[in-house]
N, CA, C and O atoms as CSV, one atom per row, in Angstrom:
chain,resi,resn,atom,element,x,y,z
A,1,GLN,N,N,-35.917,-215.733,-31.730
A,1,GLN,CA,C,-36.858,-216.413,-30.869
A,1,GLN,C,C,-38.260,-215.838,-30.991
A,1,GLN,O,O,-39.240,-216.567,-30.841
A,2,ALA,N,N,-38.369,-214.560,-31.256
A,2,ALA,CA,C,-39.685,-213.930,-31.352
A,2,ALA,C,C,-40.526,-214.587,-32.436
A,2,ALA,O,O,-41.711,-214.851,-32.230
A,3,ILE,N,N,-39.924,-214.852,-33.586
A,3,ILE,CA,C,-40.665,-215.497,-34.675
A,3,ILE,C,C,-40.970,-216.944,-34.320
A,3,ILE,O,O,-42.040,-217.447,-34.662
A,4,GLN,N,N,-40.059,-217.615,-33.649
A,4,GLN,CA,C,-40.322,-218.993,-33.217
A,4,GLN,C,C,-41.509,-219.040,-32.265
A,4,GLN,O,O,-42.353,-219.931,-32.364
A,5,PHE,N,N,-41.575,-218.102,-31.359
A,5,PHE,CA,C,-42.693,-218.059,-30.416
A,5,PHE,C,C,-44.002,-217.771,-31.146
A,5,PHE,O,O,-45.040,-218.349,-30.822
A,6,MET,N,N,-43.950,-216.869,-32.138
A,6,MET,CA,C,-45.146,-216.590,-32.928
A,6,MET,C,C,-45.607,-217.845,-33.663
A,6,MET,O,O,-46.801,-218.144,-33.696
A,7,LEU,N,N,-44.673,-218.573,-34.245
A,7,LEU,CA,C,-45.021,-219.813,-34.950
A,7,LEU,C,C,-45.615,-220.847,-33.998
A,7,LEU,O,O,-46.562,-221.549,-34.352
A,8,ALA,N,N,-45.061,-220.943,-32.798
A,8,ALA,CA,C,-45.587,-221.880,-31.800
A,8,ALA,C,C,-47.012,-221.512,-31.411
A,8,ALA,O,O,-47.875,-222.383,-31.301
A,9,ASP,N,N,-47.258,-220.223,-31.202
A,9,ASP,CA,C,-48.613,-219.764,-30.874
A,9,ASP,C,C,-49.577,-220.016,-32.022
A,9,ASP,O,O,-50.718,-220.426,-31.808
A,10,MET,N,N,-49.114,-219.771,-33.237
A,10,MET,CA,C,-49.953,-219.982,-34.408
A,10,MET,C,C,-50.340,-221.457,-34.545
A,10,MET,O,O,-51.499,-221.773,-34.813
A,11,ALA,N,N,-49.383,-222.346,-34.363
A,11,ALA,CA,C,-49.658,-223.784,-34.468
A,11,ALA,C,C,-50.611,-224.244,-33.370
A,11,ALA,O,O,-51.488,-225.074,-33.612
A,12,THR,N,N,-50.441,-223.712,-32.176
A,12,THR,CA,C,-51.313,-224.072,-31.058
A,12,THR,C,C,-52.740,-223.607,-31.305
A,12,THR,O,O,-53.687,-224.362,-31.087
A,13,ASP,N,N,-52.901,-222.364,-31.758
A,13,ASP,CA,C,-54.228,-221.837,-32.056
A,13,ASP,C,C,-54.908,-222.629,-33.171
A,13,ASP,O,O,-56.100,-222.927,-33.093
A,14,LEU,N,N,-54.145,-222.965,-34.201
A,14,LEU,CA,C,-54.694,-223.729,-35.314
A,14,LEU,C,C,-55.165,-225.105,-34.859
A,14,LEU,O,O,-56.235,-225.564,-35.260
A,15,ASP,N,N,-54.373,-225.757,-34.028
A,15,ASP,CA,C,-54.742,-227.082,-33.530
A,15,ASP,C,C,-55.981,-227.016,-32.643
A,15,ASP,O,O,-56.838,-227.897,-32.713
A,16,ALA,N,N,-56.084,-225.980,-31.810
A,16,ALA,CA,C,-57.257,-225.829,-30.945
A,16,ALA,C,C,-58.524,-225.651,-31.788
A,16,ALA,O,O,-59.557,-226.250,-31.487
A,17,ALA,N,N,-58.449,-224.845,-32.824
A,17,ALA,CA,C,-59.598,-224.647,-33.707
A,17,ALA,C,C,-59.955,-225.939,-34.429
A,17,ALA,O,O,-61.131,-226.273,-34.571
A,18,ARG,N,N,-58.948,-226.654,-34.879
A,18,ARG,CA,C,-59.180,-227.929,-35.569
A,18,ARG,C,C,-59.849,-228.940,-34.642
A,18,ARG,O,O,-60.761,-229.654,-35.059
A,19,LEU,N,N,-59.409,-229.005,-33.409
A,19,LEU,CA,C,-59.990,-229.955,-32.457
A,19,LEU,C,C,-61.439,-229.613,-32.124
A,19,LEU,O,O,-62.268,-230.514,-31.993
A,20,LEU,N,N,-61.757,-228.332,-31.986
A,20,LEU,CA,C,-63.149,-227.943,-31.748
A,20,LEU,C,C,-64.028,-228.322,-32.941
A,20,LEU,O,O,-65.165,-228.761,-32.765
A,21,THR,N,N,-63.505,-228.152,-34.136
A,21,THR,CA,C,-64.257,-228.506,-35.339
A,21,THR,C,C,-64.484,-230.015,-35.403
A,21,THR,O,O,-65.585,-230.469,-35.716
A,22,LEU,N,N,-63.446,-230.784,-35.108
A,22,LEU,CA,C,-63.580,-232.242,-35.107
A,22,LEU,C,C,-64.556,-232.712,-34.036
A,22,LEU,O,O,-65.300,-233.670,-34.250
A,23,ARG,N,N,-64.559,-232.046,-32.889
A,23,ARG,CA,C,-65.497,-232.398,-31.812
A,23,ARG,C,C,-66.933,-232.174,-32.274
A,23,ARG,O,O,-67.794,-233.028,-32.064
A,24,ALA,N,N,-67.192,-231.035,-32.900
A,24,ALA,CA,C,-68.539,-230.746,-33.392
A,24,ALA,C,C,-68.942,-231.764,-34.464
A,24,ALA,O,O,-70.081,-232.231,-34.478
A,25,ALA,N,N,-68.027,-232.103,-35.348
A,25,ALA,CA,C,-68.327,-233.082,-36.402
A,25,ALA,C,C,-68.611,-234.459,-35.805
A,25,ALA,O,O,-69.525,-235.154,-36.249
A,26,TYR,N,N,-67.840,-234.848,-34.813
A,26,TYR,CA,C,-68.054,-236.146,-34.167
A,26,TYR,C,C,-69.426,-236.197,-33.499
A,26,TYR,O,O,-70.164,-237.169,-33.663
A,27,LEU,N,N,-69.766,-235.155,-32.749
A,27,LEU,CA,C,-71.071,-235.129,-32.077
A,27,LEU,C,C,-72.211,-235.146,-33.095
A,27,LEU,O,O,-73.231,-235.797,-32.869
A,28,LYS,N,N,-72.046,-234.438,-34.208
A,28,LYS,CA,C,-73.058,-234.435,-35.258
A,28,LYS,C,C,-73.212,-235.833,-35.841
A,28,LYS,O,O,-74.328,-236.280,-36.105
A,29,SER,N,N,-72.088,-236.528,-36.045
A,29,SER,CA,C,-72.156,-237.893,-36.595
A,29,SER,C,C,-72.834,-238.859,-35.624
A,29,SER,O,O,-73.320,-239.912,-36.036
A,30,GLN,N,N,-72.871,-238.508,-34.343
A,30,GLN,CA,C,-73.554,-239.311,-33.334
A,30,GLN,C,C,-75.033,-238.954,-33.230
A,30,GLN,O,O,-75.751,-239.512,-32.401
A,31,GLY,N,N,-75.490,-238.025,-34.072
A,31,GLY,CA,C,-76.885,-237.629,-34.103
A,31,GLY,C,C,-77.270,-236.609,-33.039
A,31,GLY,O,O,-78.456,-236.420,-32.769
A,32,LYS,N,N,-76.313,-235.967,-32.447
A,32,LYS,CA,C,-76.588,-234.992,-31.388
A,32,LYS,C,C,-76.732,-233.590,-31.970
A,32,LYS,O,O,-76.236,-233.302,-33.059
A,33,THR,N,N,-77.415,-232.725,-31.229
A,33,THR,CA,C,-77.538,-231.326,-31.608
A,33,THR,C,C,-76.219,-230.629,-31.303
A,33,THR,O,O,-75.667,-230.772,-30.212
A,34,VAL,N,N,-75.728,-229.883,-32.268
A,34,VAL,CA,C,-74.394,-229.289,-32.116
A,34,VAL,C,C,-74.393,-227.775,-32.324
A,34,VAL,O,O,-73.403,-227.209,-32.786
A,35,ASN,N,N,-75.498,-227.125,-31.985
A,35,ASN,CA,C,-75.557,-225.668,-32.189
A,35,ASN,C,C,-74.424,-224.960,-31.455
A,35,ASN,O,O,-73.709,-224.149,-32.043
A,36,ARG,N,N,-74.262,-225.266,-30.168
A,36,ARG,CA,C,-73.227,-224.594,-29.387
A,36,ARG,C,C,-71.839,-224.989,-29.875
A,36,ARG,O,O,-70.971,-224.136,-30.063
A,37,GLU,N,N,-71.637,-226.290,-30.078
A,37,GLU,CA,C,-70.315,-226.770,-30.477
A,37,GLU,C,C,-69.891,-226.223,-31.842
A,37,GLU,O,O,-68.730,-225.862,-32.035
A,38,SER,N,N,-70.828,-226.164,-32.780
A,38,SER,CA,C,-70.474,-225.636,-34.098
A,38,SER,C,C,-70.217,-224.128,-34.032
A,38,SER,O,O,-69.343,-223.617,-34.733
A,39,ALA,N,N,-70.973,-223.419,-33.195
A,39,ALA,CA,C,-70.727,-221.981,-33.018
A,39,ALA,C,C,-69.364,-221.750,-32.371
A,39,ALA,O,O,-68.638,-220.832,-32.753
A,40,MET,N,N,-69.018,-222.583,-31.393
A,40,MET,CA,C,-67.701,-222.471,-30.751
A,40,MET,C,C,-66.583,-222.723,-31.756
A,40,MET,O,O,-65.580,-222.010,-31.778
A,41,ALA,N,N,-66.769,-223.747,-32.589
A,41,ALA,CA,C,-65.742,-224.085,-33.579
A,41,ALA,C,C,-65.580,-222.948,-34.592
A,41,ALA,O,O,-64.458,-222.578,-34.935
A,42,LYS,N,N,-66.693,-222.399,-35.067
A,42,LYS,CA,C,-66.612,-221.310,-36.044
A,42,LYS,C,C,-66.005,-220.061,-35.427
A,42,LYS,O,O,-65.179,-219.393,-36.050
A,43,LEU,N,N,-66.405,-219.751,-34.222
A,43,LEU,CA,C,-65.852,-218.578,-33.542
A,43,LEU,C,C,-64.345,-218.728,-33.346
A,43,LEU,O,O,-63.578,-217.815,-33.654
A,44,MET,N,N,-63.933,-219.872,-32.837
A,44,MET,CA,C,-62.510,-220.106,-32.585
A,44,MET,C,C,-61.719,-220.083,-33.889
A,44,MET,O,O,-60.660,-219.460,-33.964
A,45,ALA,N,N,-62.230,-220.758,-34.911
A,45,ALA,CA,C,-61.507,-220.813,-36.183
A,45,ALA,C,C,-61.392,-219.424,-36.819
A,45,ALA,O,O,-60.331,-219.060,-37.327
A,46,ALA,N,N,-62.468,-218.658,-36.792
A,46,ALA,CA,C,-62.431,-217.332,-37.413
A,46,ALA,C,C,-61.522,-216.372,-36.646
A,46,ALA,O,O,-60.694,-215.684,-37.243
A,47,ASP,N,N,-61.680,-216.328,-35.329
A,47,ASP,CA,C,-60.879,-215.381,-34.537
A,47,ASP,C,C,-59.413,-215.774,-34.467
A,47,ASP,O,O,-58.529,-214.935,-34.642
A,48,ARG,N,N,-59.156,-217.047,-34.213
A,48,ARG,CA,C,-57.758,-217.470,-34.171
A,48,ARG,C,C,-57.133,-217.413,-35.553
A,48,ARG,O,O,-55.950,-217.104,-35.694
A,49,GLY,N,N,-57.930,-217.712,-36.577
A,49,GLY,CA,C,-57.430,-217.619,-37.944
A,49,GLY,C,C,-57.010,-216.202,-38.296
A,49,GLY,O,O,-56.003,-215.991,-38.971
A,50,MET,N,N,-57.791,-215.233,-37.833
A,50,MET,CA,C,-57.435,-213.827,-38.070
A,50,MET,C,C,-56.123,-213.486,-37.370
A,50,MET,O,O,-55.272,-212.802,-37.938
A,51,GLU,N,N,-55.961,-213.961,-36.137
A,51,GLU,CA,C,-54.706,-213.715,-35.410
A,51,GLU,C,C,-53.533,-214.396,-36.109
A,51,GLU,O,O,-52.453,-213.817,-36.219
A,52,ILE,N,N,-53.743,-215.616,-36.577
A,52,ILE,CA,C,-52.679,-216.346,-37.266
A,52,ILE,C,C,-52.269,-215.614,-38.543
A,52,ILE,O,O,-51.079,-215.464,-38.820
A,53,CYS,N,N,-53.250,-215.160,-39.316
A,53,CYS,CA,C,-52.930,-214.447,-40.553
A,53,CYS,C,C,-52.249,-213.113,-40.277
A,53,CYS,O,O,-51.363,-212.698,-41.024
A,54,THR,N,N,-52.657,-212.446,-39.214
A,54,THR,CA,C,-52.011,-211.183,-38.843
A,54,THR,C,C,-50.552,-211.428,-38.486
A,54,THR,O,O,-49.674,-210.671,-38.899
A,55,LYS,N,N,-50.292,-212.480,-37.721
A,55,LYS,CA,C,-48.903,-212.806,-37.371
A,55,LYS,C,C,-48.105,-213.207,-38.609
A,55,LYS,O,O,-46.929,-212.863,-38.731
A,56,ALA,N,N,-48.740,-213.932,-39.522
A,56,ALA,CA,C,-48.054,-214.321,-40.756
A,56,ALA,C,C,-47.682,-213.087,-41.572
A,56,ALA,O,O,-46.601,-213.021,-42.158
A,57,LEU,N,N,-48.590,-212.110,-41.605
A,57,LEU,CA,C,-48.277,-210.857,-42.299
A,57,LEU,C,C,-47.101,-210.157,-41.647
A,57,LEU,O,O,-46.232,-209.622,-42.336
A,58,GLN,N,N,-47.067,-210.158,-40.314
A,58,GLN,CA,C,-45.955,-209.529,-39.599
A,58,GLN,C,C,-44.644,-210.236,-39.918
A,58,GLN,O,O,-43.615,-209.589,-40.112
A,59,ILE,N,N,-44.680,-211.540,-39.971
A,59,ILE,CA,C,-43.466,-212.309,-40.261
A,59,ILE,C,C,-42.953,-211.993,-41.663
A,59,ILE,O,O,-41.745,-211.874,-41.873
A,60,HIS,N,N,-43.869,-211.858,-42.624
A,60,HIS,CA,C,-43.475,-211.581,-44.003
A,60,HIS,C,C,-43.156,-210.106,-44.247
A,60,HIS,O,O,-42.599,-209.757,-45.289
A,61,GLY,N,N,-43.501,-209.248,-43.303
A,61,GLY,CA,C,-43.241,-207.824,-43.481
A,61,GLY,C,C,-44.077,-207.252,-44.606
A,61,GLY,O,O,-45.218,-207.669,-44.805
A,62,GLY,N,N,-43.533,-206.318,-45.331
A,62,GLY,CA,C,-44.243,-205.662,-46.421
A,62,GLY,C,C,-44.641,-206.614,-47.537
A,62,GLY,O,O,-45.621,-206.372,-48.240
A,63,TYR,N,N,-43.890,-207.692,-47.704
A,63,TYR,CA,C,-44.221,-208.659,-48.752
A,63,TYR,C,C,-45.546,-209.370,-48.477
A,63,TYR,O,O,-46.180,-209.884,-49.398
A,64,GLY,N,N,-45.962,-209.398,-47.217
A,64,GLY,CA,C,-47.206,-210.067,-46.866
A,64,GLY,C,C,-48.431,-209.417,-47.479
A,64,GLY,O,O,-49.474,-210.059,-47.611
A,65,TYR,N,N,-48.318,-208.150,-47.855
A,65,TYR,CA,C,-49.445,-207.428,-48.445
A,65,TYR,C,C,-49.504,-207.543,-49.961
A,65,TYR,O,O,-50.496,-207.148,-50.573
A,66,THR,N,N,-48.468,-208.074,-50.564
A,66,THR,CA,C,-48.454,-208.174,-52.020
A,66,THR,C,C,-49.152,-209.453,-52.469
A,66,THR,O,O,-49.210,-210.441,-51.737
A,67,LYS,N,N,-49.668,-209.409,-53.661
A,67,LYS,CA,C,-50.358,-210.585,-54.202
A,67,LYS,C,C,-49.388,-211.664,-54.641
A,67,LYS,O,O,-49.815,-212.725,-55.096
A,68,ASP,N,N,-48.087,-211.417,-54.515
A,68,ASP,CA,C,-47.081,-212.417,-54.874
A,68,ASP,C,C,-46.996,-213.537,-53.847
A,68,ASP,O,O,-46.467,-214.609,-54.140
A,69,TYR,N,N,-47.511,-213.296,-52.650
A,69,TYR,CA,C,-47.445,-214.276,-51.574
A,69,TYR,C,C,-48.859,-214.682,-51.153
A,69,TYR,O,O,-49.759,-213.843,-51.120
A,70,PRO,N,N,-49.057,-215.952,-50.834
A,70,PRO,CA,C,-50.399,-216.420,-50.466
A,70,PRO,C,C,-50.912,-215.861,-49.137
A,70,PRO,O,O,-52.095,-216.002,-48.829
A,71,VAL,N,N,-50.056,-215.240,-48.360
A,71,VAL,CA,C,-50.474,-214.694,-47.068
A,71,VAL,C,C,-51.542,-213.625,-47.267
A,71,VAL,O,O,-52.493,-213.539,-46.490
A,72,GLU,N,N,-51.387,-212.823,-48.293
A,72,GLU,CA,C,-52.350,-211.753,-48.573
A,72,GLU,C,C,-53.733,-212.339,-48.840
A,72,GLU,O,O,-54.731,-211.813,-48.348
A,73,ARG,N,N,-53.803,-213.408,-49.603
A,73,ARG,CA,C,-55.085,-214.054,-49.915
A,73,ARG,C,C,-55.692,-214.677,-48.657
A,73,ARG,O,O,-56.896,-214.566,-48.428
A,74,CYS,N,N,-54.869,-215.325,-47.853
A,74,CYS,CA,C,-55.349,-215.925,-46.605
A,74,CYS,C,C,-55.947,-214.865,-45.692
A,74,CYS,O,O,-56.974,-215.094,-45.054
A,75,PHE,N,N,-55.310,-213.722,-45.634
A,75,PHE,CA,C,-55.799,-212.632,-44.782
A,75,PHE,C,C,-57.190,-212.182,-45.229
A,75,PHE,O,O,-58.080,-211.992,-44.400
A,76,ARG,N,N,-57.376,-212.015,-46.529
A,76,ARG,CA,C,-58.692,-211.610,-47.039
A,76,ARG,C,C,-59.732,-212.697,-46.811
A,76,ARG,O,O,-60.870,-212.404,-46.444
A,77,ASP,N,N,-59.348,-213.946,-47.027
A,77,ASP,CA,C,-60.293,-215.056,-46.872
A,77,ASP,C,C,-60.749,-215.227,-45.426
A,77,ASP,O,O,-61.930,-215.462,-45.170
A,78,ILE,N,N,-59.818,-215.111,-44.483
A,78,ILE,CA,C,-60.185,-215.331,-43.084
A,78,ILE,C,C,-61.047,-214.193,-42.566
A,78,ILE,O,O,-61.888,-214.405,-41.693
A,79,LYS,N,N,-60.853,-212.996,-43.087
A,79,LYS,CA,C,-61.710,-211.881,-42.669
A,79,LYS,C,C,-63.149,-212.162,-43.074
A,79,LYS,O,O,-64.075,-211.823,-42.337
A,80,LEU,N,N,-63.347,-212.768,-44.221
A,80,LEU,CA,C,-64.686,-213.136,-44.652
A,80,LEU,C,C,-65.311,-214.156,-43.700
A,80,LEU,O,O,-66.521,-214.136,-43.477
A,81,CYS,N,N,-64.497,-215.036,-43.145
A,81,CYS,CA,C,-65.014,-216.015,-42.173
A,81,CYS,C,C,-65.545,-215.330,-40.917
A,81,CYS,O,O,-66.496,-215.811,-40.300
A,82,GLN,N,N,-64.940,-214.218,-40.542
A,82,GLN,CA,C,-65.400,-213.497,-39.360
A,82,GLN,C,C,-66.715,-212.774,-39.610
A,82,GLN,O,O,-67.513,-212.613,-38.686
A,83,ILE,N,N,-66.953,-212.338,-40.836
A,83,ILE,CA,C,-68.139,-211.530,-41.090
A,83,ILE,C,C,-69.194,-212.245,-41.923
A,83,ILE,O,O,-70.335,-211.787,-41.982
A,84,GLY,N,N,-68.849,-213.342,-42.561
A,84,GLY,CA,C,-69.800,-214.069,-43.392
A,84,GLY,C,C,-70.431,-215.234,-42.647
A,84,GLY,O,O,-69.841,-215.777,-41.713
A,85,GLU,N,N,-71.629,-215.611,-43.063
A,85,GLU,CA,C,-72.350,-216.755,-42.497
A,85,GLU,C,C,-72.446,-216.707,-40.984
A,85,GLU,O,O,-72.220,-217.714,-40.313
A,86,GLY,N,N,-72.770,-215.575,-40.454
A,86,GLY,CA,C,-72.880,-215.425,-39.000
A,86,GLY,C,C,-71.606,-214.825,-38.444
A,86,GLY,O,O,-70.575,-215.494,-38.369
A,87,THR,N,N,-71.677,-213.573,-38.056
A,87,THR,CA,C,-70.496,-212.899,-37.546
A,87,THR,C,C,-70.049,-213.534,-36.236
A,87,THR,O,O,-70.782,-214.314,-35.627
A,88,SER,N,N,-68.848,-213.194,-35.817
A,88,SER,CA,C,-68.337,-213.709,-34.543
A,88,SER,C,C,-69.245,-213.282,-33.395
A,88,SER,O,O,-69.418,-214.024,-32.428
A,89,GLY,N,N,-69.822,-212.093,-33.499
A,89,GLY,CA,C,-70.756,-211.635,-32.466
A,89,GLY,C,C,-71.984,-212.531,-32.375
A,89,GLY,O,O,-72.453,-212.841,-31.280
A,90,ILE,N,N,-72.501,-212.943,-33.523
A,90,ILE,CA,C,-73.655,-213.842,-33.544
A,90,ILE,C,C,-73.271,-215.199,-32.960
A,90,ILE,O,O,-74.051,-215.799,-32.221
A,91,GLN,N,N,-72.090,-215.678,-33.284
A,91,GLN,CA,C,-71.636,-216.964,-32.727
A,91,GLN,C,C,-71.546,-216.883,-31.203
A,91,GLN,O,O,-71.914,-217.826,-30.503
A,92,ARG,N,N,-71.061,-215.762,-30.701
A,92,ARG,CA,C,-70.989,-215.581,-29.248
A,92,ARG,C,C,-72.387,-215.577,-28.627
A,92,ARG,O,O,-72.596,-216.118,-27.541
A,93,LEU,N,N,-73.337,-214.963,-29.329
A,93,LEU,CA,C,-74.713,-214.933,-28.853
A,93,LEU,C,C,-75.304,-216.346,-28.798
A,93,LEU,O,O,-75.970,-216.696,-27.823
A,94,VAL,N,N,-75.071,-217.149,-29.817
A,94,VAL,CA,C,-75.545,-218.536,-29.845
A,94,VAL,C,C,-74.954,-219.323,-28.687
A,94,VAL,O,O,-75.659,-220.074,-28.013
A,95,ILE,N,N,-73.665,-219.150,-28.458
A,95,ILE,CA,C,-72.984,-219.863,-27.368
A,95,ILE,C,C,-73.543,-219.432,-26.018
A,95,ILE,O,O,-73.859,-220.275,-25.178
A,96,ALA,N,N,-73.666,-218.134,-25.809
A,96,ALA,CA,C,-74.155,-217.621,-24.524
A,96,ALA,C,C,-75.582,-218.082,-24.247
A,96,ALA,O,O,-75.894,-218.486,-23.127
A,97,ARG,N,N,-76.440,-218.026,-25.242
A,97,ARG,CA,C,-77.828,-218.485,-25.061
A,97,ARG,C,C,-77.875,-219.956,-24.706
A,97,ARG,O,O,-78.670,-220.371,-23.863
A,98,SER,N,N,-77.033,-220.741,-25.343
A,98,SER,CA,C,-76.988,-222.168,-25.050
A,98,SER,C,C,-76.527,-222.419,-23.621
A,98,SER,O,O,-77.079,-223.268,-22.921
A,99,LEU,N,N,-75.521,-221.683,-23.199
A,99,LEU,CA,C,-74.999,-221.853,-21.841
A,99,LEU,C,C,-76.030,-221.418,-20.786
A,99,LEU,O,O,-76.183,-222.066,-19.751
A,100,LEU,N,N,-76.726,-220.321,-21.067
A,100,LEU,CA,C,-77.679,-219.801,-20.087
A,100,LEU,C,C,-78.979,-220.596,-20.039
A,100,LEU,O,O,-79.722,-220.516,-19.061
A,101,SER,N,N,-79.254,-221.361,-21.092
A,101,SER,CA,C,-80.483,-222.153,-21.106
A,101,SER,C,C,-80.341,-223.450,-20.314
A,101,SER,O,O,-81.334,-224.128,-20.050
A,102,GLU,N,N,-79.126,-223.794,-19.939
A,102,GLU,CA,C,-78.913,-225.044,-19.178
A,102,GLU,C,C,-79.246,-224.864,-17.723
A,102,GLU,O,O,-79.125,-225.806,-16.940
């Protein structure tokens, strides 16, 4: 059951990140400013993605660290999302400034 619960949490987190991204894309297609929404989507996707990859590594055990499994590559790629093109801290700053300016 422990692994089933981890998989359920992983799927839920992934869907939440996907929905935030779709919301930002929809608002952008409507011609609206999406600074806060895009920062929220990136923050959620990067942070939840890191948690999902960490859980995937735990599920795979020691094999998760080997290059024989794609989990290892996903882990490296998602870490870059947290630190590249605006760190999670910067995304939080963008969100907070937007909220406080209202």
